[in-house]
N, C-alpha and C positions, 0 to 999 in steps of 0.2 A: 181307578184307571192306572194301568201299568205304565211305569216310566220307561224311558228308552233303555236304561240299563237293565231293568227287570226283563224286558222282552229279549234284549240281547243275550242275557244269561240263559234264557230258556232255549232260544233258537240258535244261538251262536252264529257261526258263519255257514251253517248248513253243510253243503257238500265240502266246502273248504275246511270246515272243522273236522269232518270225517277224514279228509285227505291228510290233514295235519296229524290226526291220531294214528293213521296208518304209517306215517313217516316215523313217528316215535317208536312204533313197534318194530320197524325194520332195523336191520343191522346198521351200525354207524358207518357212514362213508364220508370221504372227504368231499367238501362242497367247494367248487371253484366257480368264479364268475364267468358267465358266457357273454361274449361281446355283443351278442344279439338278444340278450336277456331283456324281457319287457320290464317296465317299471313295476307292474303288479307283482311279477315273479321275484324281482329283486327285493321288494319290501317284505314279501313273505319269507324269503330266504334269510335276509339280514336282520329282520325284525326292527328295522329303522325306517321311519317315514320323514322325509325332509320337506319343510315348508319355508316360504319366505315371509317376513314380517316387516312392517314399516314402523320405525321408531316413533314418528310423530303422527300416527294415524288413529288416535283415539276417536271413538270407542272401538274401532275395528281392532287396533293393535295399540298396546301401551307398554312401554319399557321403563321400569324403575331404574333410573340412572345410578342409584346408590347400590342396589342389590343385583342389578342385571336381570331381574325376573320379568317375565312377560305376562301381561294380562290383556283382556279385550275379548269381544265376543267371537272373533275368528280364531283366537287362541283356544277358547273353550270348545268351539266347534271342531277345530283340528285335533284337539286332545281326544274328543269323543270318537272321531274317525280313526285315530291311531289306536285307541283302546280296542275298537272292534276289529281292527286289522292285527291285533296282538303285537303291536309294534311300539317302539320308543319314538317319541316326537323329537326331532332335531330342528332347531330354528336358526335360520340364516337371515341376518338383517339386510334389507334391500330398500328400494324406493318404489313408488307407484310406477315411475317411468322405466326403471330397470328390471322390473319383475318379469316381463316377457323375455328379456335377454337372458335372465337367470334360468328360466324354463328351457329356452333353446339350448343353453350351454350345459344343461343337465346338472346344474348346481342344486336345484330343488325339484321335488316331485310334483308339487302342487302349489298354486298361489290362490288364496281366497281374496276376493274383493275386486275382481276385474269386470269391467263392463264389456260385453261382447260386441266390439265395434268391427265393421268389415275389415279395417286395416289390420287389426290384431288377428282376425280369423284367417288371414292369409298365412300365418306362421304358427299359430297355436290352436289347440282345441279347447272347447268350453264345456262346462257342466251345464245341467239344467239350472235355472235361477235358484239362488239361495233365499233371496228376498227382493222385494221391489223398492225402488228409490226414485228420486227425481233430482234434476240439476237445479240448483238455486244460485242466487246472486247475493253476496254480502255487499252492502252498499254503505258508503259514508252517510253520516246523519242527514245531510241536506240534499241527498240524492235518492229519489224514490221512483225508478222506472217501473212501468207496468207491463212492458212487453219486450220480447227479444228484438223486435223491430226498432224500438226506442233505443236500445243499447247499440244497435248497429249504426254507429255514427262516428265520423273521424274525431269528433270532440270528446268522445268517451274513452277513458283509459281503463283497461281490464287486466288484472293480474291472474296468472295461472301457473301451476307447476308443470314444467315442460315435459311433454311426452305422455301426460296423463289423459284420462278421458275428458277431464275439464278442458284441457288444451284443445282436444279434437272437437268438442262441442262448440266452444267459443269460436274456433277457427271456421267452423261450418255455418254457425248461426249469426255471427257478428263479424264478418270479414272486413268491414269498413272501420271497425273500432281500432284503437291503438292497443295492441295486445302485448303485454309485458310477460315474457316467459322466464320463470325463475326455477332454480333447481328443486326446491321443495315447496309444499303447500304452506309451511310455516313462513318461508321467505315471502311468499305472495301475500300472506296475511300481514306481515310486517310492512310491506309496501302500501297496503291499504291503511294501516294504522298511522303511518307517517305522512299520509297525504300524497304519496307519489302516484297513486291511482285512485279512480273513483269507485272501483268495485273489484270483487274477486269471485270467480266461479268455483263452486264446490258442490259436491253431493249434499243433499239436504241434511243427512245425518251428521256429516262433518261440520256443516255450517252451524247447526244447533250447538255442537260441542264448543266451537270457537266462540260463539256469542255468550255461552254460559261462563267461559273463562274471562271474557272481556266484554261486558254488556255495553260499555261506552264506545265500542268499535263502530256501531251503526245498527242497521237492521237487516233482517233476512227478507228477501223478495223472491217469490216464485213467478218469474216472468211468464206471461201468456203468449202462445199456448203452453201449458205445462208439458215439458219434455220428460216423460217418464222413461226410466231405464231399469235394468236389473243388475244385481250384484251376483256374479258367478265365480266359479273356480276355473282357473286356467291350467292346462296340461301341456307338456312337451309333446309335439306331434310324433306319433310312432304308429307303425302298421298294426300292432296289437292294441285293440281298444278296450281290453279287459279292465284296466285301471279306471279309465273314464266311465265305463259302464257300471262298474262297482260303485264309484262315488255317486253317480246319478241315482242309483237304487238307494244308497245310503241317505242322500239328501231328501228324497221323496219320503222315505220311511220316517226319518226324524222330524220332518216338517209335520207329518201326520200325527206324531206323538206330542208335538208342541215343544220338543227339546230346542229346536233352533230359535223359535220365537222367544222362549224363555231366556236363552243365552243372550239374545240381542237386548231385550228389555232390561235384564239384570245389569249388563255392562253399561248401558246408557245411564242407568241410575248412579253408577260409580263416578260418572263425570257430571252429575247434576242434571241430566236430561231425563224428563219423564215422558211417558207415552202421550200425555196431554199437551206436551210441547210440540208435537209433530203437526205441521200445518195441514189444514184441510186440503184434500186432493192427493195426499201422500199416504200410502198404506204399506204395511210390511208384507 
């Protein structure tokens, strides 16, 4: 079976590759930025693709504090995309909550790891799903709720990272609960660890990573009904949809090759999570 890189080396970027070859054959001319230039055109012109990454977002994103090097399955996926765009990958550190603002401010070209909520869809565009996921609850040891309805009580304290999809889901499904909104997911986990809250809402994949690091924290619960969502890429909204359309084609192509699934599983293993750890009802 051909790998993603094997196929890419054969087919290249199709018409885009031909256009690039034509450009190389033409006489050299000065290139200046057009204020109305699309994201796709700018990436092709500058050979630089800018992404946002979350320092505490393993296995999505992992930053080595000593070397400054980034790892994670969305880093590997972004590198694959940049390679096929014949561009250098530039990484800007952000947070889940600030990623949409960074897209709007044109600080980054794409952010992987956004759930396509209606609120976000008012201001940014989304790709097709990269993979499926579900919202989970990390609970203290003596607390084992079975449903979202059970969590929706004034007696329950739930921590979330402010502005994230976790925040939006808890706000919608458990409005009666005492919701503690903190700057980062790590701070929300610390609130659970120190007993300031009863639970923390996280995407299943992040929940598994947190528990592998600290098994004594409690347990993972998938409240019923299971609220499944998708992890997508986000884009700054612009009239020219070529960048979004290209990324959609790229994602579907690489899902078919198994490249995206392999990147996810490989990076999960780096943080001690195996495919067998994924709870029933959750699929990639």
